[in-house]
PAMI-343165 format. One line per 2 residues: their letters; for each residue x, z, y of N, C-alpha, C. Coordinates in nm, 4 decimals, padded with zeros to 6 digits. Layout:
<recs>
a = X/Z/Y/X/Z/Y/X/Z/Y ~ ...
</recs>
This chain:
<recs>
mi = 00.0842/00.0000/-00.1178/00.0000/00.0000/00.0000/00.0891/00.0000/00.1246 ~ 00.0453/-00.0743/00.2244/00.1154/-00.0815/00.3516/00.0353/-00.0027/00.4549
si = 00.1045/00.0783/00.5342/00.0413/00.1489/00.6452/00.0758/00.0765/00.7743 ~ -00.0258/00.0379/00.8474/-00.0088/-00.0308/00.9750/-00.0453/00.0681/01.0845
ii = 00.0473/00.0910/01.1763/00.0250/00.1876/01.2831/00.0015/00.1116/01.4139 ~ -00.1104/00.1432/01.4774/-00.1423/00.0869/01.6081/-00.1617/00.2054/01.7017
sa = -00.0881/00.2051/01.8116/-00.1070/00.3127/01.9086/-00.1491/00.2531/02.0415 ~ -00.2316/00.3268/02.1133/-00.2827/00.2767/02.2406/-00.2927/00.3913/02.3391
yk = -00.2459/00.3670/02.4589/-00.2577/00.4627/02.5677/-00.3166/00.3915/02.6883 ~ -00.4370/00.4287/02.7243/-00.5066/00.3684/02.8388/-00.5072/00.2165/02.8326
nd = -00.5245/00.1602/02.7157/-00.5213/00.0148/02.7035/-00.6326/-00.0318/02.6108 ~ -00.7538/-00.0114/02.6541/-00.8705/-00.0474/02.5741/-00.8764/-00.1957/02.5415
ky = -00.8229/-00.2762/02.6301/-00.8396/-00.4205/02.6239/-00.7897/-00.4823/02.4929 ~ -00.6861/-00.4283/02.4350/-00.6227/-00.4947/02.3211/-00.6476/-00.4271/02.1851
ii = -00.7146/-00.3138/02.1831/-00.7320/-00.2414/02.0566/-00.8144/-00.3225/01.9566 ~ -00.9315/-00.3689/01.9963/-01.0177/-00.4449/01.9058/-00.9492/-00.5744/01.8656
ea = -00.8799/-00.6376/01.9581/-00.8053/-00.7598/01.9265/-00.6994/-00.7329/01.8183 ~ -00.6295/-00.6213/01.8297/-00.5284/-00.5860/01.7293/-00.5928/-00.5579/01.5942
ln = -00.7042/-00.4858/01.5938/-00.7739/-00.4579/01.4677/-00.8222/-00.5869/01.4025 ~ -00.8781/-00.6772/01.4813/-00.9242/-00.8054/01.4268/-00.8082/-00.8851/01.3675
sv = -00.6943/-00.8802/01.4303/-00.5766/-00.9507/01.3811/-00.5340/-00.8979/01.2443 ~ -00.5371/-00.7678/01.2275/-00.5013/-00.7084/01.0985/-00.6006/-00.7494/00.9907
vk = -00.7289/-00.7468/01.0252/-00.8319/-00.7848/00.9280/-00.8110/-00.9288/00.8814 ~ -00.7777/-01.0183/00.9739/-00.7579/-01.1586/00.9382/-00.6367/-01.1797/00.8488
sg = -00.5304/-01.1024/00.8705/-00.4068/-01.1255/00.7953/-00.3938/-01.0384/00.6709 ~ -00.4771/-00.9376/00.6552/-00.4607/-00.8428/00.5462/-00.5450/-00.8695/00.4240
kn = -00.5730/-00.9923/00.3950/-00.6600/-01.0252/00.2817/-00.5884/-01.0188/00.1471 ~ -00.4568/-01.0353/00.1459/-00.3852/-01.0493/00.0189/-00.3070/-00.9260/-00.0241
fe = -00.3231/-00.8153/00.0460/-00.2493/-00.6950/00.0088/-00.3296/-00.5710/00.0469 ~ -00.2973/-00.4619/-00.0178/-00.3637/-00.3344/00.0089/-00.3015/-00.2715/00.1334
ye = -00.3847/-00.2234/00.2259/-00.3326/-00.1659/00.3488/-00.4270/-00.0596/00.4040 ~ -00.3738/00.0193/00.4955/-00.4533/00.1119/00.5738/-00.4060/00.0985/00.7185
il = -00.4934/00.1320/00.8118/-00.4579/00.1266/00.9527/-00.4677/00.2672/01.0102 ~ -00.3599/00.3112/01.0712/-00.3572/00.4381/01.1418/-00.3622/00.4050/01.2903
lg = -00.4713/00.4404/01.3545/-00.4927/00.4068/01.4949/-00.4799/00.5330/01.5788 ~ -00.3726/00.5402/01.6570/-00.3514/00.6532/01.7465/-00.4006/00.6177/01.8851
vd = -00.4998/00.6897/01.9336/-00.5572/00.6603/02.0644/-00.5391/00.7791/02.1581 ~ -00.5054/00.7483/02.2820/-00.4891/00.8504/02.3844/-00.5422/00.7942/02.5154
nc = -00.6331/00.8646/02.5739/-00.6895/00.8258/02.7035/-00.7673/00.6950/02.6993 ~ -00.8397/00.6702/02.5936/-00.9264/00.5530/02.5880/-01.0599/00.5880/02.6532
se = -01.1266/00.4876/02.7026/-01.2562/00.5104/02.7665/-01.3606/00.5495/02.6621 ~ -01.4700/00.6070/02.7095/-01.5793/00.6442/02.6190/-01.6369/00.5211/02.5496
tm = -01.6447/00.4115/02.6216/-01.6953/00.2868/02.5634/-01.6061/00.2428/02.4485 ~ -01.4752/00.2464/02.4678/-01.3826/00.2047/02.3622/-01.3878/00.3005/02.2444
ng = -01.3991/00.4294/02.2704/-01.4122/00.5242/02.1599/-01.5342/00.4911/02.0747 ~ -01.6447/00.4540/02.1386/-01.7645/00.4143/02.0648/-01.7413/00.2892/01.9830
li = -01.6743/00.1900/02.0406/-01.6456/00.0659/01.9677/-01.5562/00.0924/01.8469 ~ -01.4542/00.1737/01.8659/-01.3623/00.2040/01.7566/-01.4344/00.2784/01.6449
nn = -01.5126/00.3779/01.6813/-01.5837/00.4569/01.5805/-01.6881/00.3764/01.5049 ~ -01.7365/00.2686/01.5643/-01.8372/00.1845/01.4991/-01.7794/00.0535/01.4471
yd = -01.6484/00.0454/01.4392/-01.5837/-00.0777/01.3928/-01.6109/-00.0924/01.2438 ~ -01.6978/-00.1850/01.2072/-01.7476/-00.1932/01.0703/-01.6721/-00.2906/00.9803
kl = -01.5691/-00.3570/01.0308/-01.4946/-00.4506/00.9472/-01.3961/-00.3801/00.8546 ~ -01.3679/-00.2531/00.8812/-01.2697/-00.1767/00.8029/-01.3284/-00.0424/00.7609
pq = -01.4309/-00.0417/00.6810/-01.5017/00.0833/00.6551/-01.4150/00.1953/00.5981 ~ -01.3235/00.1653/00.5091/-01.2444/00.2699/00.4452/-01.0965/00.2607/00.4780
kl = -01.0569/00.1598/00.5512/-00.9150/00.1366/00.5771/-00.8669/00.1946/00.7093 ~ -00.9575/00.2302/00.7991/-00.9217/00.2736/00.9331/-00.9241/00.4253/00.9435
ki = -00.8115/00.4819/00.9874/-00.8027/00.6253/01.0142/-00.7677/00.6418/01.1613 ~ -00.8510/00.7141/01.2345/-00.8311/00.7318/01.3776/-00.7627/00.8649/01.4023
ld = -00.6520/00.8591/01.4747/-00.5761/00.9779/01.5088/-00.5942/01.0056/01.6574 ~ -00.6443/01.1241/01.6916/-00.6629/01.1599/01.8312/-00.5303/01.2116/01.8864
cs = -00.4742/01.1397/01.9800/-00.3444/01.1763/02.0367/-00.3581/01.2261/02.1790 ~ -00.4699/01.2876/02.2107/-00.4948/01.3285/02.3484/-00.4450/01.4703/02.3781
ws = -00.3683/01.5271/02.2907/-00.3122/01.6603/02.3150/-00.1975/01.6497/02.4142 ~ -00.1690/01.7574/02.4813/-00.0595/01.7553/02.5790/00.0501/01.8517/02.5359
c = 00.1712/01.8251/02.5815/00.2869/01.9092/02.5468/00.2987/02.0260/02.6423
</recs>
């Protein structure tokens, strides 16, 4: 299995595009997606949580903690 890590900070514009790209290319191998999001808009959080193309492959990591 391959783990694909996508991280985003205040960049809602490209998250869905990146997820769609993985879905298109990941047909021939087993994979999971680890999506680290920090400071995404409420709209984007809703889109990510309802992203139905990857029902069991997408794991969302909340990276909004501060040091």
